C-alpha positions in Angstrom: 101.4 167.8 82.7 99.3 164.5 82.5 100.3 161.3 80.7 97.4 158.2 79.6 99.2 154.7 81.6 98.3 152.6 80.1 98.5 148.6 81.6 97.0 145.5 82.1 98.8 145.6 85.6 96.8 147.7 88.3 95.2 147.2 92.2 93.6 144.7 93.0 96.8 143.2 91.3 100.3 143.0 94.0 103.2 142.5 92.3 105.8 144.8 91.2 104.7 146.6 88.1 101.6 148.1 89.8 103.4 148.6 92.9 105.9 150.8 90.7 103.0 152.7 88.3 101.8 152.9 91.9 104.9 154.9 93.8 105.7 156.9 89.9 101.7 158.2 90.4 102.3 159.5 93.6 106.2 161.0 92.7 105.3 162.6 89.0 101.8 163.9 91.1 104.5 165.9 93.6 105.9 167.8 90.4 103.1 168.4 89.3 102.5 165.8 86.6 99.3 163.7 86.6 99.5 160.0 85.8 96.2 158.9 84.6 95.1 154.9 84.4 93.8 153.3 82.0 93.3 149.3 83.5 91.4 146.2 83.5 89.0 147.9 85.9 87.9 149.9 83.0 86.5 147.2 80.2 84.5 143.4 81.3 87.8 141.3 81.5 87.9 137.4 81.8 89.8 135.6 84.8 93.7 135.1 83.4 94.5 130.9 82.6 96.4 130.1 85.3 96.4 133.2 87.0 92.4 133.4 88.0 92.8 136.2 89.9 93.9 138.7 87.2 91.2 140.1 85.6 92.6 140.2 81.4 90.3 143.1 79.5 88.0 142.6 76.9 89.1 144.0 73.8 86.4 147.0 73.1 88.4 149.4 70.6 85.7 151.3 70.5 85.6 151.7 73.9 89.1 152.2 74.7 89.6 155.2 72.3 87.2 156.8 74.0 88.6 156.7 76.9 91.8 158.0 76.0 90.4 160.7 73.8 88.4 161.6 77.0 91.5 161.5 79.0 93.2 164.5 76.9 96.6 163.6 77.7 99.9 165.0 76.4 101.5 162.0 76.6 100.9 157.8 76.5 103.3 155.2 78.2 102.4 151.9 77.6 103.2 149.1 80.5 101.6 146.1 79.1 101.6 143.7 76.1 97.9 142.0 77.5 94.7 143.6 75.9 95.0 147.1 77.3 98.5 148.0 76.5 97.8 146.2 72.9 94.4 148.6 72.4 95.7 151.5 73.1 99.2 150.7 71.0 96.2 149.9 67.9 94.9 154.0 69.1 98.1 155.5 68.9 99.1 153.4 65.8 95.8 154.5 64.6 95.4 157.8 65.2 99.8 159.1 64.0 100.0 158.9 68.2 103.6 158.6 69.5 103.9 156.6 72.4 106.5 154.6 75.0 106.3 151.2 76.3 107.7 149.8 79.0 109.3 145.8 78.5 108.0 144.2 82.4 108.3 140.6 82.4 109.6 138.1 80.3 106.9 136.4 78.8 108.8 133.7 77.4 110.2 132.2 80.2 107.2 132.3 82.4 105.0 131.3 79.9 107.6 128.2 78.6 107.1 127.5 83.1 103.7 126.0 81.9 102.7 125.2 78.5 104.7 123.6 75.5 105.6 127.3 73.7 109.0 127.8 72.0 110.0 131.4 73.9 111.1 132.8 70.2 107.9 132.7 69.7 106.8 134.8 72.7 109.5 136.9 71.8 108.6 137.6 68.9 105.6 139.3 69.9 106.8 140.6 72.0 109.4 142.4 69.7 106.3 143.4 67.8 104.6 144.8 69.7 107.6 147.2 70.9 108.4 147.8 67.8 106.1 150.7 66.9 107.4 151.7 70.2 109.5 155.6 70.2 111.2 154.6 73.1 111.3 151.5 75.3 112.2 151.6 79.1 114.1 148.8 80.8 115.6 149.0 84.3 118.7 147.0 84.1 121.4 147.4 81.7 122.0 143.2 82.0 117.7 143.3 80.8 118.8 145.9 78.1 121.8 143.7 76.3 119.7 140.3 76.1 116.6 142.2 74.9 119.2 143.9 71.9 120.6 140.3 71.4 116.8 139.8 70.6 116.8 142.5 68.4 114.7 145.2 70.5 115.2 148.5 69.2 115.0 152.0 71.3 115.8 150.8 74.2 116.5 153.6 77.3 117.6 152.9 81.3 115.0 153.0 84.4 115.4 152.9 87.1 113.2 151.8 90.2 113.2 153.2 93.4 112.7 151.9 96.9 110.6 153.4 100.1 114.0 153.7 102.2 111.4 155.1 105.2 108.8 152.5 105.1 111.5 150.0 104.5 114.4 150.2 107.0 116.3 148.6 110.2 113.7 147.2 112.5 114.5 145.5 116.0 111.6 142.7 115.5 112.5 138.8 115.4 108.5 137.9 113.8 110.2 134.4 113.0 112.2 133.3 115.9 115.7 133.6 116.1 117.1 132.4 113.6 119.1 132.1 111.3 115.7 132.9 109.5 115.5 132.5 105.3 113.1 134.3 103.5 111.6 135.2 100.0 109.0 137.9 99.1 106.9 137.4 96.2 104.4 135.7 93.7 104.2 132.5 95.0 104.3 131.5 91.3 106.0 128.1 89.8 108.2 130.3 87.7 109.4 132.3 90.1 111.3 129.2 90.6 110.5 128.5 94.9 111.3 125.4 95.3 114.9 125.8 94.6 114.9 127.8 97.9 112.5 125.3 99.2 115.0 122.5 98.6 118.2 124.1 100.2 119.5 122.2 103.5 119.9 125.6 105.3 119.7 126.0 109.5 116.8 128.2 110.5 113.6 128.6 109.4 112.7 129.9 105.9 109.8 132.0 105.2 107.7 132.5 102.4 106.3 136.1 101.9 102.7 136.1 99.1 100.1 134.5 97.5 99.9 133.0 94.2 98.5 129.6 91.9 101.6 127.6 93.3 100.9 128.1 97.0 98.8 125.6 98.5 101.0 123.3 96.2 104.5 124.0 97.9 102.3 124.2 102.2 101.7 120.8 101.2 105.2 119.8 100.1 107.1 121.7 102.7 104.8 121.6 105.9 108.2 122.8 108.0 108.2 126.5 105.6 106.2 129.3 107.2 104.2 130.7 104.3 102.4 134.4 105.8 100.3 135.1 102.8 99.8 138.5 101.1 101.5 140.9 103.3 101.3 144.8 102.1 103.3 147.5 104.0 104.6 148.4 106.9 103.3 144.5 107.7 105.5 143.7 104.4 108.3 145.3 106.3 108.1 143.8 110.0 108.7 140.9 107.4 111.6 141.5 105.9 113.4 142.9 108.7 112.6 140.0 110.9 115.0 138.3 108.4 118.3 137.6 108.1 119.2 136.4 104.6 116.7 137.5 101.7 116.9 134.6 99.2 115.5 134.9 95.6 115.7 132.4 93.6 114.2 133.7 90.2 116.1 133.3 86.7 112.9 135.1 85.1 112.6 138.8 86.2 113.4 142.0 85.1 114.8 143.4 87.9 113.3 142.5 91.8 112.0 145.5 93.5 111.6 143.1 96.1 115.8 142.6 96.6 115.9 146.6 97.3 113.0 146.6 99.7 115.1 143.5 102.3 118.5 145.6 101.2 116.8 148.7 102.8 115.4 147.1 105.7 119.5 146.0 106.0 119.0 142.0 104.6 121.8 141.2 102.7 120.4 139.3 99.1 121.5 136.0 97.8 120.3 135.3 94.4 121.6 133.4 91.1 123.6 135.8 88.9 121.3 136.4 86.2 119.4 139.8 85.0 118.2 141.5 88.1 119.6 140.4 90.7 123.2 141.0 88.9 122.6 144.8 88.4 121.1 146.1 92.4 123.6 143.1 94.3 127.0 143.7 94.8 129.1 140.4 96.2 130.4 140.3 99.7 128.5 144.1 100.2 124.6 143.8 99.8 124.5 140.6 99.1 126.3 137.4 97.5 125.2 135.7 94.1 126.4 132.5 93.0 125.4 129.3 91.4 124.8 127.2 94.8 122.4 128.9 96.0 122.6 127.3 99.5 126.5 129.1 99.8 125.0 132.1 98.7 122.9 132.3 101.6 125.3 131.2 104.3 127.6 133.7 102.9 125.4 136.4 103.1 124.5 135.5 106.5 128.1 137.3 107.4 127.2 140.4 105.7 127.1 143.7 107.7 123.8 144.6 107.8 124.5 148.2 107.9 126.7 148.2 105.1 123.5 146.6 102.7 121.0 149.5 104.4 124.1 152.2 102.6 123.9 150.7 99.3 119.8 150.2 98.4 120.0 154.3 99.7 121.0 154.7 96.3 117.5 153.8 94.9 115.7 156.9 95.3 111.8 157.3 93.4 112.6 161.2 93.7 115.0 160.2 90.5 113.3 157.1 88.9 110.9 159.7 88.2 112.6 162.7 87.2 113.7 159.6 84.6 110.7 158.5 83.2 110.0 161.9 82.0 113.4 162.2 81.2 112.3 159.1 78.4 109.2 160.9 77.8 109.7 164.0 76.6 113.0 163.1 75.2 111.4 160.1 72.5 108.4 161.9 71.9 109.7 165.7 71.6 111.5 163.8 67.7 108.6 161.9 67.1 105.8 164.7 66.8 108.0 167.2 65.5 108.6 165.1 63.0 105.4 164.6 62.9 104.3 168.5 62.7 106.9 169.0 60.3 105.1 166.8 57.8 102.0 168.1 58.8 102.9 171.4 57.3 104.4 170.4 54.6 101.3 168.6 53.9 99.0 171.4 54.3 101.9 173.8 52.3 101.6 171.3 49.8 97.5 171.9 49.2 97.6 175.8 49.6 100.2 176.0 47.1 98.2 177.0 43.5 98.1 174.9 40.7 
């Protein structure tokens, strides 16, 4: 089986969406399923406003359709609502090909953090994008509830996994004896990182990652350790060196970094919002609270072995199996109806006048 993944987020970008589909491709390959990527690298690109390191594909519908036709896939999944996603959607609509989508990013929150654009306008665009999808995959039940309230339909659960061999407890202290409070992820305004950096906490604060707000935060908080981007074993060592993982975002739809930290035995402190409240059990794998300082100090007292155990429930084989099940259940009935209409049309044309 071959599945085409249409995505505006792909390497060399480093974010949760890219890492999700990279690992999904690895898991699907192990069971004989190939994920064929249609990404920005297949098109001419321009820098994304406020994210110049991210390339936005310039629309070229004919080229997009040719690439999809040449891929000869059994199913099409559209991951993002960017130019590549819209081109793939248009191809499917024009050809009558059913497709599935995922809701990964609350763009309304990201846009409103930068420009005075009403959230309702952005959600309306996203709702239109997903309205023709045979099934919209979402990572958590709290996100699904929020989207239902906003008029999204045909939502399907699709959880994530964590590499518990790479991300594991280690006897390392890269940032001193601590206590060490660490954030990892994109360094951007929508991540609300300053809510963490402003906290009066003992020990050391560490920020792992890169992004458009990095220079500003480095200048404003000279006592904070900024490591830049870390990947693979280096990233795992950073997690394992921390005492608490602080996740200040209120806009993420999942937050894979929380699972990675938990797999290293590091408890999470976060606000009780979409994402954290689906992954973190207060008093076991972390602490959720409106007062982030109190949550961080309380998380510092938790048993790291129990934190690690909580993360073991999230496996990539399970996530890959659920992804395939969603595609089969969403596209099966649509294809059956399409084939039935095609047969009826052929029969009507074959009847004598």
